[in-house]
VOGU-3710 file (C-alpha; in Angstrom, 3 decimals, decimal comma):
1> mvaavcvsvs> 0,000/0,000/0,000  2,851/2,366/0,806  4,460/1,661/-2,576  1,198/2,499/-4,359  0,945/5,802/-2,500  4,569/6,666/-3,335  4,044/5,985/-7,046  0,799/7,964/-7,106  2,539/10,969/-5,534  5,834/10,853/-7,434
11> giigfvglli> 4,473/9,782/-10,801  5,145/6,858/-13,064  8,829/7,670/-13,494  9,163/7,177/-9,745  8,181/3,593/-10,526  11,812/3,147/-11,589  12,780/3,596/-7,944  10,750/0,499/-7,124  11,743/-1,519/-10,157  15,512/-1,141/-10,388
21> phmirsvigp> 16,511/-2,160/-6,829  14,562/-5,412/-7,212  16,245/-6,149/-10,535  19,710/-5,365/-9,193  19,102/-7,419/-6,040  18,180/-10,410/-8,174  21,542/-10,116/-9,950  24,034/-9,221/-7,193  22,282/-10,309/-3,999  21,386/-8,381/-0,839
31> dnrrliplsf> 24,757/-6,666/-0,224  23,735/-3,024/0,317  27,277/-1,732/-0,183  26,986/-2,680/-3,857  23,191/-2,592/-4,222  22,634/1,108/-3,547  25,286/2,549/-5,915  24,399/0,073/-8,659  20,702/0,917/-8,243  21,488/4,608/-8,793
41> lagailllca> 23,530/3,819/-11,877  21,072/1,308/-13,338  18,117/3,646/-12,744  19,869/6,458/-14,578  20,831/4,161/-17,444  17,280/2,790/-17,714  15,773/6,273/-17,885  18,343/7,462/-20,427  17,726/4,439/-22,643  13,955/4,697/-22,284
51> dtitravlpv> 14,036/8,411/-23,114  16,236/7,791/-26,150  13,923/5,049/-27,395  10,761/7,104/-26,894  12,218/10,182/-28,609  14,477/8,882/-31,357  13,631/5,317/-32,286  9,836/5,305/-32,263  8,043/7,253/-35,018  5,845/9,134/-32,511
61> eipigvltal> 6,897/10,529/-29,163  5,261/8,662/-26,313  5,576/9,417/-22,591  8,605/7,819/-20,967  6,363/6,384/-18,252  4,676/4,139/-20,799  7,946/2,429/-21,680  9,042/2,070/-18,045  5,651/0,560/-17,215  6,013/-1,917/-20,087
71> iggpffcyif> 9,346/-2,986/-18,624  8,336/-2,956/-14,961  4,868/-4,480/-15,139  5,932/-7,939/-16,303  8,845/-7,955/-13,855  6,590/-7,262/-10,876  4,161/-9,929/-12,116  7,114/-12,341/-12,140  8,029/-11,403/-8,559  4,419/-11,765/-7,411
81> rkrqtggraf> 3,994/-15,151/-9,085  7,299/-16,428/-7,694  6,399/-15,464/-4,125  2,862/-16,786/-4,475  4,099/-20,251/-5,426  6,238/-20,383/-2,300  9,558/-19,978/-4,063  12,068/-17,405/-3,025  12,135/-14,574/-5,580  15,667/-13,430/-4,727
//
């Protein structure tokens, strides 16, 4: 519930702040000394790539939040399904 409130206040680009740490944690593990700096870097890279794709590659300019939602939605569905089946997601 708190995550939903944060996204509704900060906007859909703030969704990256929820998405990237989960992705990075699944790759490097729970070590916060590496997780936090890599989350900053990966979040910036994701937004730069998404902005480049939405402005330059696609024939019409779409909001950057649409592309980040297309990336993040399936990932959060994966996390939810993994935890629902009793498996450990990370």
